[in-house]
C-alpha positions in Angstrom: -163.7 13.8 -1.5 -165.7 16.4 0.4 -163.3 19.1 -1.5 -164.6 18.5 -4.2 -168.6 18.6 -3.7 -170.3 22.1 -4.2 -169.4 25.2 -3.1 -173.1 25.6 -1.9 -172.3 22.6 1.0 -171.4 23.2 4.6 -171.5 19.7 5.9 -171.4 19.8 9.7 -168.6 19.5 11.6 -168.8 16.9 14.7 -166.3 17.1 17.3 -167.2 14.0 20.2 -166.5 10.6 19.4 -169.7 9.3 20.7 -168.3 5.3 19.9 -165.3 5.5 22.4 -164.5 5.4 25.5 -161.6 7.6 25.8 -162.8 11.1 27.2 -161.4 13.5 24.8 -159.8 16.4 25.6 -160.2 20.4 24.6 -157.0 19.9 22.8 -158.3 17.3 21.5 -161.5 18.0 19.8 -160.3 21.7 18.6 -157.6 19.0 16.5 -160.3 16.9 15.2 -162.1 20.4 14.2 -158.8 22.0 12.8 -158.8 19.0 10.7 -161.8 19.6 9.1 -161.6 22.9 8.3 -158.0 21.9 6.6 -159.8 19.8 4.6 -163.0 21.6 4.1 -161.5 24.9 4.0 -162.8 28.0 6.5 -165.5 29.4 4.1 -167.3 25.5 4.4 -166.6 24.8 8.3 -170.1 26.5 9.2 -171.1 24.7 11.8 -169.5 22.5 14.5 -171.8 20.5 16.4 -171.4 18.6 19.6 -171.1 15.6 18.7 -170.7 12.9 15.5 -171.4 9.9 14.2 -175.5 9.6 15.1 
């Protein structure tokens, strides 16, 4: 779905799962951001945020 939205949209990527009781490592967060960049494309992954899911 995100791949098919207009290229003018640049969604923010949340790096931390605030609903989890597990403390995520920096590597976990980096993998999550890299996975989002792979879906969105590097030209659209302009913003990352420390938390997601609010």
